[in-house]
C-alpha positions in Angstrom: 0.0 0.0 0.0 2.9 2.3 0.6 4.0 3.7 -2.7 6.8 5.9 -1.2 10.4 4.9 -0.8 11.4 2.7 2.1 13.9 5.3 3.3 11.1 8.0 3.4 9.2 6.2 6.1 11.9 4.1 7.9 13.1 7.2 9.9 10.0 7.4 12.1 9.9 3.7 12.7 13.6 3.6 13.7 13.0 6.5 16.1 9.9 4.6 17.5 12.0 1.6 18.3 15.3 3.3 19.3 13.7 5.7 21.8 12.4 3.0 24.3 15.6 0.9 23.8 17.7 4.0 24.7 15.6 4.7 27.7 15.9 1.1 28.9 19.7 1.1 28.5 20.0 4.5 30.1 18.1 3.5 33.2 19.9 0.1 33.5 23.2 2.0 33.4 22.0 4.3 36.1 21.0 1.4 38.4 24.2 -0.5 37.8 26.4 2.5 38.1 24.7 3.5 41.4 24.8 0.1 43.0 28.2 -1.1 41.8 31.1 -0.5 44.2 33.7 1.9 42.7 36.5 -0.2 44.0 35.4 -3.4 42.3 34.3 -4.1 38.7 32.0 -7.0 39.8 28.5 -6.8 41.1 27.9 -6.7 44.9 26.6 -10.3 44.8 26.4 -13.3 42.5 23.2 -15.3 42.2 22.7 -18.9 41.0 20.5 -18.5 37.9 19.7 -20.4 34.7 22.7 -18.7 33.1 25.3 -20.0 35.6 23.9 -23.4 36.7 27.1 -25.3 36.0 29.9 -22.9 37.0 30.0 -20.1 39.5 32.9 -17.8 38.7 35.4 -17.0 41.4 38.0 -14.2 41.3 40.7 -16.7 42.2 40.1 -18.9 39.2 42.5 -18.9 36.3 41.6 -17.5 32.9 41.3 -21.0 31.4 39.0 -22.1 34.2 36.8 -19.0 33.7 36.6 -19.5 30.0 35.8 -23.2 30.3 33.2 -22.6 33.0 31.6 -19.7 31.0 31.3 -21.9 27.9 29.6 -24.7 29.9 27.2 -22.1 31.4 26.4 -20.8 27.9 25.8 -24.3 26.5 23.4 -25.3 29.3 21.6 -21.9 29.1 21.1 -22.2 25.3 19.9 -25.8 25.7 17.3 -24.8 28.3 16.1 -21.9 26.1 15.8 -24.2 23.1 13.8 -26.8 25.1 11.5 -24.2 26.5 10.9 -22.6 23.1 10.1 -25.9 21.5 7.7 -26.6 24.3 6.0 -23.3 23.6 5.8 -24.2 19.9 4.1 -27.5 20.8 1.6 -25.8 23.2 0.8 -23.2 20.6 0.5 -25.7 17.8 -2.1 -27.7 19.9 -3.9 -24.4 20.7 -3.1 -24.2 24.5 -3.2 -20.4 24.0 -5.0 -19.6 27.2 -2.4 -21.6 29.2 0.4 -19.6 27.5 -1.4 -16.3 28.2 -1.8 -17.1 31.9 1.8 -18.3 32.2 3.1 -15.0 30.7 0.8 -13.0 33.0 2.1 -14.9 36.0 5.7 -14.3 34.8 5.1 -10.6 34.4 3.5 -10.5 37.9 6.5 -12.3 39.4 9.0 -10.1 37.6 7.3 -6.8 38.6 6.5 -7.9 42.2 9.4 -10.0 43.2 12.4 -9.0 41.1 11.2 -5.4 40.8 10.5 -5.1 44.5 14.0 -6.4 45.3 15.6 -3.8 43.1 13.4 -1.0 44.5 14.3 -2.1 48.0 18.0 -2.1 47.2 17.7 1.4 45.8 15.8 2.6 48.9 18.5 1.2 51.2 21.3 2.6 49.0 19.9 6.1 48.9 18.4 6.0 52.5 14.9 6.9 51.3 12.5 7.2 54.3 9.6 4.9 53.7 7.8 2.4 56.0 7.1 -1.2 55.1 3.3 -0.8 54.8 3.6 2.1 52.3 6.2 0.2 50.3 4.0 -2.9 50.2 1.0 -1.0 49.0 2.9 0.9 46.4 4.6 -2.3 45.1 1.3 -4.1 45.0 -0.4 -1.3 43.0 2.6 -1.0 40.7 2.5 -4.8 40.0 -1.2 -5.1 39.4 -1.3 -2.0 37.2 1.6 -3.4 35.2 0.0 -6.7 34.5 -3.3 -5.0 33.5 -1.4 -2.5 31.3 0.6 -5.1 29.5 -2.2 -7.6 28.7 -5.4 -5.5 28.6 -6.8 -4.0 25.4 -8.3 -0.8 26.7 -5.3 0.8 28.3 -3.4 3.7 26.7 -0.6 2.6 24.4 1.9 4.8 26.3 1.1 3.1 29.6 1.6 -0.3 27.9 4.9 0.7 26.4 6.1 2.2 29.7 5.5 -1.1 31.6 7.1 -3.1 28.8 10.3 -1.0 29.2 10.0 -1.4 33.0 10.0 -5.2 32.6 13.1 -5.0 30.4 14.9 -2.8 32.9 14.1 -5.2 35.8 15.2 -8.3 34.1 18.3 -6.7 32.6 19.3 -5.3 36.1 19.2 -8.9 37.4 21.2 -10.3 34.5 24.0 -7.8 35.2 24.7 -9.7 38.4 26.2 -12.6 36.4 30.0 -13.0 36.4 31.9 -11.2 33.8 33.1 -14.1 31.7 29.8 -15.8 31.8 28.0 -12.6 30.7 30.1 -12.1 27.6 30.0 -15.8 26.5 26.2 -16.0 27.1 25.6 -12.8 25.1 27.5 -14.1 22.1 25.8 -17.5 22.4 22.4 -15.8 22.5 23.1 -13.8 19.4 24.0 -17.0 17.5 21.0 -18.8 18.9 18.7 -15.9 17.8 20.2 -16.1 14.3 19.5 -19.8 14.0 16.1 -19.8 15.7 14.6 -17.1 13.5 16.2 -17.8 10.1 16.8 -21.6 10.1 14.1 -23.8 8.4 13.4 -25.7 11.6 14.1 -22.8 14.0 11.6 -22.6 16.9 11.0 -18.9 16.6 10.5 -19.2 12.9 8.0 -21.9 13.5 6.1 -19.8 16.0 6.0 -16.8 13.7 4.8 -19.0 10.8 2.1 -20.6 12.9 0.8 -17.2 14.2 0.8 -15.9 10.6 -1.1 -18.8 9.2 -3.7 -18.5 11.9 -3.8 -14.7 11.7 -3.2 -14.4 15.4 -1.0 -12.4 17.7 1.8 -14.4 19.4 1.2 -14.9 23.1 4.5 -13.2 24.0 5.9 -10.0 25.5 6.4 -7.9 22.5 7.0 -4.1 22.4 4.9 -2.4 19.7 6.7 0.7 18.3 3.4 2.0 16.9 0.0 2.1 18.5 -2.7 -0.2 17.1 -5.1 1.3 14.6 -8.4 1.5 16.3 -11.2 -0.3 14.6 -13.6 2.1 13.0 -16.2 -0.6 12.2 -17.7 -0.7 15.6 -20.5 1.8 14.9 -21.0 0.7 11.4 -22.4 -2.7 12.3 -25.2 -1.2 14.3 -26.1 1.2 11.5 -26.5 -1.3 8.7 -30.2 -1.6 9.2 -30.7 2.1 8.9 -28.3 3.3 6.2 -27.1 1.4 3.2 -24.5 3.1 1.0 -23.7 1.9 -2.5 -21.7 3.2 -5.5 -23.2 3.9 -8.9 -21.1 5.5 -11.6 -18.6 6.8 -9.1 -21.2 8.9 -7.2 -22.4 7.9 -3.7 -26.1 7.0 -3.3 -27.9 7.0 0.0 -31.0 4.9 0.2 -33.1 5.1 3.4 -36.4 3.2 4.1 -38.4 5.4 6.4 -41.2 4.2 8.6 -44.5 5.9 9.1 -44.3 9.7 9.5 -40.5 10.3 8.9 -38.5 13.1 7.2 -34.8 13.4 6.5 -33.2 16.5 8.0 -29.6 17.5 7.5 -28.2 18.7 10.9 -24.4 19.6 11.1 -23.5 16.9 8.6 -25.6 14.2 10.4 -28.8 12.9 8.7 -31.6 12.6 11.1 -34.9 10.8 10.5 -38.1 12.7 11.4 -41.8 12.3 10.7 -43.2 12.0 7.2 -45.4 9.6 5.2 -44.1 6.1 4.5 -41.8 6.5 1.5 -38.4 5.6 0.2 -36.1 8.6 -0.2 -33.3 8.2 -2.7 -30.7 11.0 -2.9 -27.8 11.3 -5.3 -25.1 14.0 -5.2 -23.9 15.2 -8.7 -21.4 18.1 -8.9 -22.1 19.2 -5.4 -25.9 19.3 -5.9 -28.0 16.7 -4.1 -31.1 15.4 -5.9 -33.7 13.8 -3.7 -36.3 11.5 -5.2 -39.3 10.1 -3.2 -40.3 6.6 -4.1 -43.5 5.0 -2.9 -43.5 1.9 -0.7 -46.1 -0.8 -0.7 -49.2 0.4 1.1 -48.8 4.0 0.2 -52.1 5.7 -0.6 -50.6 7.8 -3.5 -49.3 4.8 -5.5 -51.1 3.0 -8.3 -52.2 -0.5 -7.4 -50.7 -2.1 -10.5 -47.4 -0.3 -10.2 -46.8 -1.2 -6.6 -45.3 -4.7 -7.0 -43.0 -3.7 -9.9 -41.7 -0.6 -8.0 -41.2 -2.6 -4.8 -39.3 -5.4 -6.6 -37.0 -2.9 -8.2 -36.4 -1.2 -4.8 -35.7 -4.6 -3.2 -33.2 -5.5 -5.9 -31.5 -2.1 -5.7 -31.3 -2.4 -1.9 -29.7 -5.9 -2.2 -27.2 -4.7 -4.7 -26.3 -1.7 -2.5 -26.1 -4.0 0.5 -23.6 -6.2 -1.3 -21.6 -3.2 -2.5 -21.4 -1.8 1.1 -20.3 -5.2 2.4 -17.5 -5.3 -0.1 -16.4 -1.8 0.9 -16.5 -2.7 4.6 -14.4 -5.9 3.9 -11.8 -3.8 2.0 -11.6 -1.2 4.8 -11.2 -3.9 7.5 -8.4 -5.6 5.5 -6.7 -2.2 5.1 -7.0 -1.6 8.9 -5.6 -5.0 9.7 -2.7 -4.4 7.3 -2.1 -1.0 8.9 -2.2 -2.5 12.4 0.5 -5.0 11.4 2.8 -2.4 9.9 4.3 -1.3 13.2 7.7 -2.7 14.1 7.6 -5.1 17.0 10.6 -5.9 19.2 10.8 -8.8 21.6 11.4 -8.0 25.3 14.5 -10.2 25.2 16.2 -7.7 22.8 15.6 -4.9 25.4 17.0 -7.1 28.1 20.3 -8.2 26.4 21.0 -4.8 24.9 20.8 -3.4 28.4 22.8 -6.2 29.9 25.7 -5.3 27.6 25.7 -1.6 28.4 25.2 -2.5 32.1 28.3 -4.7 32.1 30.1 -1.8 30.4 29.0 0.6 33.1 30.9 -1.6 35.6 34.1 -0.5 33.9 33.8 3.1 32.8 31.4 5.5 31.1 33.6 5.8 28.0 32.9 2.1 27.3 29.2 2.7 27.9 29.1 5.4 25.2 31.0 3.2 22.7 28.7 0.2 23.4 25.5 2.3 23.2 26.5 3.7 19.8 27.4 0.2 18.5 24.1 -1.3 19.7 22.0 1.6 18.1 24.0 1.3 14.9 23.4 -2.4 14.8 19.7 -2.0 15.5 19.4 0.6 12.7 21.0 -1.8 10.3 18.6 -4.5 11.4 15.6 -2.3 10.8 16.8 -1.3 7.4 17.2 -5.0 6.5 13.7 -5.6 7.9 12.3 -2.9 5.6 14.0 -4.5 2.6 13.4 -8.2 3.4 9.8 -7.8 4.7 9.9 -10.7 7.0 10.9 -11.4 10.6 14.6 -10.9 11.4 16.6 -11.5 14.6 17.4 -8.2 16.4 20.3 -9.5 18.5 23.1 -10.7 16.2 24.3 -7.4 14.6 23.9 -5.2 17.7 25.4 -7.8 20.1 28.4 -8.4 17.7 29.1 -4.7 17.3 28.6 -4.0 21.0 31.0 -6.8 22.1 33.6 -5.7 19.5 33.4 -2.0 20.6 33.5 -3.0 24.2 36.8 -4.8 24.0 38.3 -2.3 21.5 37.4 0.6 23.8 38.6 -1.2 26.9 41.9 -2.5 25.5 42.9 0.2 23.0 40.9 3.5 23.3 40.7 3.8 27.1 44.5 3.4 27.6 45.2 5.8 24.8 42.8 8.5 26.1 43.9 8.1 29.7 47.6 8.2 28.7 47.2 11.4 26.6 45.1 13.1 29.3 47.6 12.3 32.1 50.4 13.7 30.0 48.4 16.8 29.1 48.4 16.0 25.4 45.7 17.3 23.0 44.4 15.3 20.1 
């Protein structure tokens, strides 16, 4: 439907995706930078999670031990994700959609209530914010319930939905930054490779999910950020008016045909046609060159009609009404199809992409802010490249590989090359 160039419209879509991603990364950097001790480059505590089930990194371990343990953690983590994703495919294939929806709602409730509450409590303790337990519990409960409603209900404002989607990404990313350093980098690289295979490979689980949802014309039961608000259905009021107003098209000019009951007239009031009292007639109006011609046709039972002409006139009116009804139905179907196509145009980004982009910059924030800037620019550049490829290819693409690859490369280049160079020139009072 869009006849313009891809590059003419891709700008707004890129901004619509990059803005929430940037906000998510910025807030994760603030949380990590605030809670990380300045004397150490590791988190204040390590947790046993699905990403480090096999090996828990220790500062006293050698480099080979850290690398081997990180590889084992990444392999186990990817295997778990693969098994869970195939399980979701099986459940969705056999139409356990309600179970998936309730599971995702419970997961969101747990993330906002438990993990989010833990992060809020840590921030309150760190900044010595005066608040009592009862007030904190009430605020956390309201925050959690409102979040679940905002993410999964249809009647909430799109801005509130997007805000809570970003909040979910921030909370999960802040928890993932507690992973050990070596495990974090190996897991990020492994996830980028998994995303590439799962979305593009013929038997990839994510590819199968997308194809199933597309074949059924359904929304995936998943946490997905929509960069553009849904187009509201404008057909809600049309259905109730079909019995009153039937609109057809004849020779390119709109015709309005209304069957009026006893004692009705048609009155034009501020662009709205109102039905008022008149004799029982059929009023047919046709607008030609800005002039509306109104013709009154008799209905069966009218005292002014001829007895022999009534059946013929009524049959013609019925045939014309049926033809107009069919024409209007075709118009409604075309408009509904256009609205559905417009609704699907918005770029959708999985919540996992928010999380792992933010984990990368959060890990960089444990080193220095210069590395954060470099990683942020690399991730945004990779996301922009992915969106351009999405506009060209016109099918689902993985959002992690390009951005994660650039982010990891820029992290180590900045940490190993740029940071020593900048620090050395600054301490020697050199300008460059």
